[in-house]
C-alpha positions as CSV (number, residue, x, y, z in Angstrom):
1,X,-19.2,-8.5,-29.3
2,X,-19.8,-5.9,-32.1
3,X,-16.7,-3.7,-32.2
4,X,-18.6,-1.1,-34.3
5,X,-21.2,-0.8,-31.6
6,X,-18.5,-0.3,-29.0
7,X,-16.8,2.3,-31.1
8,X,-20.2,4.1,-31.6
9,X,-20.8,4.1,-27.9
10,X,-17.3,5.3,-27.1
11,X,-17.9,8.3,-29.5
12,X,-21.2,8.9,-27.8
13,X,-19.5,8.8,-24.4
14,X,-16.9,11.3,-25.5
15,X,-19.7,13.5,-26.8
16,X,-21.4,13.4,-23.5
17,X,-24.6,11.6,-24.7
18,X,-26.9,10.6,-21.9
19,X,-27.1,6.9,-20.8
20,X,-24.3,5.9,-23.2
21,X,-22.0,4.9,-20.3
22,X,-24.5,2.4,-18.9
23,X,-25.1,0.9,-22.4
24,X,-21.3,0.6,-23.0
25,X,-20.9,-1.0,-19.6
26,X,-23.7,-3.5,-20.2
27,X,-22.2,-4.4,-23.6
28,X,-18.7,-5.1,-22.3
29,X,-19.7,-6.5,-18.9
30,X,-19.1,-10.2,-19.8
31,X,-15.7,-9.5,-21.3
32,X,-14.8,-7.4,-18.2
33,X,-15.9,-10.3,-16.0
34,X,-13.6,-12.5,-17.9
35,X,-10.7,-10.1,-17.3
36,X,-11.6,-10.0,-13.6
37,X,-11.7,-13.8,-13.3
38,X,-8.2,-13.9,-14.9
39,X,-7.0,-11.3,-12.4
40,X,-8.5,-13.2,-9.6
41,X,-6.9,-16.5,-10.6
42,X,-4.8,-17.8,-7.8
43,X,-6.3,-15.5,-5.2
44,X,-6.9,-17.0,-1.8
45,X,-10.5,-17.0,-0.6
46,X,-13.6,-16.4,-2.6
47,X,-13.7,-13.3,-4.7
48,X,-16.5,-12.1,-6.9
49,X,-15.5,-11.0,-10.3
50,X,-18.6,-9.0,-10.6
51,X,-17.7,-7.1,-7.5
52,X,-14.3,-6.3,-9.0
53,X,-15.8,-5.2,-12.3
54,X,-18.3,-2.9,-10.5
55,X,-15.5,-1.5,-8.3
56,X,-13.5,-0.6,-11.5
57,X,-16.6,0.9,-13.0
58,X,-17.0,3.2,-10.0
59,X,-13.4,4.4,-10.5
60,X,-13.8,5.0,-14.2
61,X,-17.3,6.5,-14.2
62,X,-17.3,9.6,-16.3
63,X,-14.0,8.9,-18.1
64,X,-13.7,8.9,-21.9
65,X,-11.8,6.3,-23.8
66,X,-10.1,6.6,-27.1
67,X,-10.9,3.2,-28.4
68,X,-11.9,-0.3,-27.3
69,X,-8.3,-1.2,-26.4
70,X,-8.0,1.9,-24.2
71,X,-11.3,1.0,-22.5
72,X,-10.2,-2.6,-21.6
73,X,-6.7,-1.5,-20.6
74,X,-8.2,1.2,-18.3
75,X,-10.5,-1.5,-16.7
76,X,-7.8,-4.0,-16.4
77,X,-5.5,-1.4,-14.7
78,X,-8.3,-0.3,-12.3
79,X,-9.1,-3.9,-11.4
80,X,-5.4,-4.5,-10.7
81,X,-5.2,-1.5,-8.5
82,X,-8.2,-2.8,-6.5
83,X,-6.6,-6.2,-6.1
84,X,-3.3,-4.6,-5.0
85,X,-5.1,-2.4,-2.5
86,X,-6.9,-5.4,-1.1
87,X,-3.7,-7.4,-0.8
88,X,-2.0,-4.5,1.1
89,X,-5.0,-4.2,3.5
90,X,-4.9,-7.9,4.1
91,X,-1.2,-7.9,4.7
92,X,-1.5,-5.0,7.0
93,X,-4.2,-6.8,9.0
94,X,-2.1,-10.0,9.1
95,X,1.0,-8.0,10.1
96,X,-0.6,-6.0,12.8
97,X,-3.7,-8.0,13.6
98,X,-5.8,-5.0,12.9
99,X,-4.1,-3.0,15.6
100,X,-2.5,0.3,14.7
101,X,1.3,0.1,14.4
102,X,3.3,2.4,16.6
103,X,5.0,5.2,14.9
104,X,8.7,5.5,15.7
105,X,7.9,9.0,17.1
106,X,5.7,7.3,19.8
107,X,8.2,4.6,20.6
108,X,9.8,5.2,23.9
109,X,10.2,1.8,25.3
110,X,9.8,-1.9,24.5
111,X,6.4,-2.2,26.2
112,X,5.0,0.6,24.1
113,X,6.4,-1.0,20.9
114,X,4.9,-4.4,21.7
115,X,1.6,-2.9,23.0
116,X,1.0,-0.9,19.8
117,X,1.6,-3.8,17.4
118,X,5.2,-3.5,16.1
119,X,6.4,-6.9,17.3
120,X,9.8,-7.7,18.5
121,X,10.6,-9.9,15.4
122,X,9.9,-7.0,13.1
123,X,11.9,-4.6,15.2
124,X,14.8,-7.0,15.5
125,X,14.9,-7.6,11.8
126,X,15.0,-3.9,10.8
127,X,17.5,-3.1,13.6
128,X,19.8,-5.8,12.3
129,X,19.6,-4.4,8.9
130,X,20.1,-0.9,10.2
131,X,23.2,-2.0,12.2
132,X,24.8,-3.2,8.9
133,X,24.1,0.1,7.1
134,X,24.4,2.6,9.9
135,X,25.6,1.2,13.2
136,X,25.4,4.4,15.2
137,X,21.8,5.0,14.0
138,X,20.9,1.5,15.1
139,X,22.4,2.3,18.6
140,X,20.4,5.5,18.8
141,X,17.2,3.6,18.0
142,X,18.0,0.8,20.5
143,X,18.8,3.3,23.2
144,X,15.8,5.5,22.5
145,X,13.2,2.9,21.8
146,X,14.2,0.0,23.9
147,X,16.2,1.8,26.5
148,X,13.9,4.8,26.9
149,X,16.9,7.2,27.1
150,X,16.7,10.9,26.2
151,X,18.8,12.4,23.4
152,X,21.1,14.1,25.9
153,X,21.8,10.8,27.7
154,X,22.2,8.9,24.4
155,X,24.7,11.6,23.4
156,X,26.7,11.0,26.6
157,X,26.6,7.2,26.1
158,X,27.8,7.4,22.5
159,X,30.2,10.3,23.1
160,X,28.6,12.6,20.5
161,X,26.7,15.9,20.4
162,X,22.9,15.7,21.1
163,X,22.3,17.3,17.6
164,X,24.1,14.3,16.2
165,X,21.7,12.0,18.1
166,X,18.7,13.9,16.8
167,X,20.1,13.7,13.2
168,X,20.8,10.0,13.6
169,X,17.3,9.5,15.0
170,X,15.7,11.3,12.0
171,X,17.8,9.4,9.5
172,X,17.1,6.0,11.2
173,X,13.3,6.8,11.3
174,X,13.3,7.5,7.5
175,X,15.2,4.3,6.8
176,X,13.0,2.2,9.0
177,X,9.8,3.6,7.6
178,X,11.1,2.9,4.1
179,X,12.1,-0.6,4.9
180,X,8.8,-1.4,6.7
181,X,6.9,0.1,3.7
182,X,8.9,-2.2,1.4
183,X,8.0,-5.2,3.5
184,X,4.3,-4.2,3.4
185,X,4.5,-3.9,-0.4
186,X,5.9,-7.4,-0.8
């Protein structure tokens, strides 16, 4: 690969010369495929490195690059982002089987939770974690989600003000959303 030609094309791209972007892409395509194959190493299932390169090209279309290194770094980063997005989608499908997960706002009883895809194992795990960090918040979640109780009844059961129950509910929801997001990211 002729670095001077790449540099010339990068300057032309920066100057807005027509058709330079396609020429540059054609010139670096095989090297980008090599980067893509490396990025795909160890991936489960068949992935096409060409598809990954073209996806990165679509994201970077119209962008200018300072130099060859910047060009390849930008493509590698774009390909990595595509791979991460794919993995997150696949994980979400595995986790919820393609069904929408119930929001904690919608959760009023165990049947609703299970019907909408947040399974009992997930809920149990995060509730155990919540119990260790904020026991009363965990009790509010259990009473509200699994018991179907209103804030006023929960307040009576726990011997606190209904505003405290609402605050605990809001705090618990935020913690649970964060934890479930962390699990999805891993």
